C-alpha positions in Angstrom: 72.5 88.9 106.8 74.4 91.6 108.8 71.2 92.6 110.5 71.0 89.2 112.0 74.0 90.2 114.2 73.0 91.6 117.5 73.4 95.4 117.7 74.1 95.8 114.0 71.2 97.8 112.8 69.9 98.5 109.3 71.7 101.9 109.2 75.1 100.4 109.9 74.4 97.6 107.5 73.6 100.1 104.7 76.8 102.1 105.5 78.9 98.9 105.1 77.1 97.9 101.9 77.3 101.4 100.4 81.0 101.8 101.3 81.8 98.5 99.6 79.7 99.2 96.6 81.2 102.7 96.1 84.9 101.9 97.0 85.3 98.2 96.4 86.1 95.2 98.6 87.7 95.7 102.0 91.4 94.8 101.6 92.1 94.2 105.3 90.7 94.5 108.8 92.4 97.9 109.1 91.0 99.0 105.7 87.5 98.2 107.0 88.0 100.1 110.2 89.4 103.2 108.6 86.7 103.3 105.9 83.8 102.7 108.3 85.3 105.1 110.9 85.2 107.9 108.3 81.4 107.3 108.0 80.9 108.3 111.7 83.0 111.4 111.8 80.7 114.2 112.6 83.0 116.5 114.5 83.5 116.6 117.3 83.5 112.9 118.0 82.3 112.0 121.5 83.8 109.4 123.8 80.4 107.6 123.6 80.7 107.4 119.7 84.2 106.0 120.0 83.1 103.4 122.5 80.1 102.5 120.4 82.3 102.1 117.3 84.8 99.9 119.1 81.9 97.8 120.5 80.4 97.3 117.0 83.8 96.3 115.6 84.1 93.7 118.4 80.7 92.4 117.6 81.5 92.1 113.9 84.7 90.3 114.8 82.9 87.9 117.1 80.3 87.1 114.5 83.0 85.9 112.1 82.4 88.7 109.7 86.2 89.2 109.2 87.3 85.6 109.2 88.3 85.9 105.5 90.4 89.0 106.3 92.5 87.7 109.2 92.7 84.2 110.7 92.6 85.1 114.4 89.5 86.7 115.9 91.4 87.4 119.2 94.1 89.2 117.3 91.5 91.4 115.6 89.7 92.0 118.9 93.0 93.1 120.5 93.8 95.4 117.5 90.5 97.3 117.3 91.9 100.3 119.2 95.0 100.4 117.0 92.8 100.3 113.9 90.6 103.1 115.2 93.7 105.3 116.0 95.0 104.5 112.5 91.7 105.6 111.1 91.7 108.8 113.1 95.2 109.6 111.6 93.8 109.1 108.1 90.9 111.5 108.5 91.2 115.0 107.0 88.8 117.8 106.9 85.0 117.1 106.7 85.5 113.5 107.9 87.0 112.4 104.5 89.8 109.8 104.3 93.1 110.9 102.8 93.2 110.1 99.1 96.7 108.7 99.4 96.7 106.8 102.6 100.0 105.0 101.7 101.8 107.9 103.5 100.7 106.3 106.8 101.1 102.5 106.8 98.6 100.5 108.7 99.6 99.2 112.2 100.8 95.7 112.8 98.1 93.3 114.1 98.4 92.5 117.8 99.0 88.7 117.6 97.0 86.7 120.0 96.1 83.0 120.0 92.5 82.2 119.6 90.5 80.3 122.2 88.1 78.2 120.1 85.6 77.8 123.0 85.6 81.6 123.7 85.1 82.3 120.0 82.2 80.0 119.8 80.6 81.4 123.0 81.0 85.0 121.6 79.7 83.9 118.2 76.6 82.4 119.9 76.1 85.6 121.9 76.1 87.9 118.9 74.4 85.5 116.3 72.3 83.3 118.5 73.9 80.3 116.8 77.3 78.8 116.3 78.2 78.8 112.6 81.9 78.5 112.4 82.3 75.2 114.3 80.6 72.8 116.6 81.8 72.8 120.2 81.6 69.0 120.3 84.3 68.8 117.6 86.7 70.5 120.1 86.2 67.4 122.4 86.0 64.8 119.7 88.9 62.8 120.9 87.5 62.5 124.4 84.0 61.6 123.1 85.4 58.9 120.7 87.5 57.5 123.6 84.2 57.1 125.6 82.5 55.3 122.7 80.3 58.1 121.6 79.1 57.8 118.0 77.5 60.2 115.5 73.7 60.3 115.8 73.4 59.5 112.1 75.3 56.2 112.9 73.0 55.4 115.8 70.1 54.4 113.7 72.1 51.5 112.2 73.1 50.1 115.6 71.0 47.4 117.2 72.5 47.8 120.6 72.6 50.6 123.1 74.7 53.5 121.9 76.2 56.7 123.4 75.6 60.0 121.8 76.5 63.5 123.0 74.9 66.9 122.8 75.1 70.3 124.5 72.7 72.1 126.6 73.4 75.8 126.2 70.7 77.1 128.5 68.4 75.6 131.2 65.1 77.2 132.0 63.2 76.1 135.1 59.4 76.4 135.0 57.5 76.0 138.2 53.9 75.0 137.9 51.2 74.7 140.5 
């Protein structure tokens, strides 16, 4: 399932799987970041590796992979850097995490309000499908006010009905 997320390759998916298998469920968003960050630490860490790590975390957030760990995707997106800096403080020699990481408490999440439309757009970009919601539900009140009905109800109507849909992409094909 994780390999269906754009830019999440089999190698990263295996690292996530093995980390969870070896050390148990991820307890929080920052727990995930710190445990996965320790997987990439081959000293010295380059700026490109840091940017790549942050990008992968943003993609995972946008895919909805952490929806059960924290309710706001935007808060998680805004907290990735804090999480990585926290993880860097937990790393000791040879890229290993401190055994007792209770010495350094995790940072507070940067609280940001989600924009449901933005979340769905990013989800579509990284998954190719919108799984967490339907963009039409965000406009349900307006659609109902215009007399739009569910397509399933349209087959029982004998009159003309209004239904709504979304066109996500338009492709023009010119023929001779």
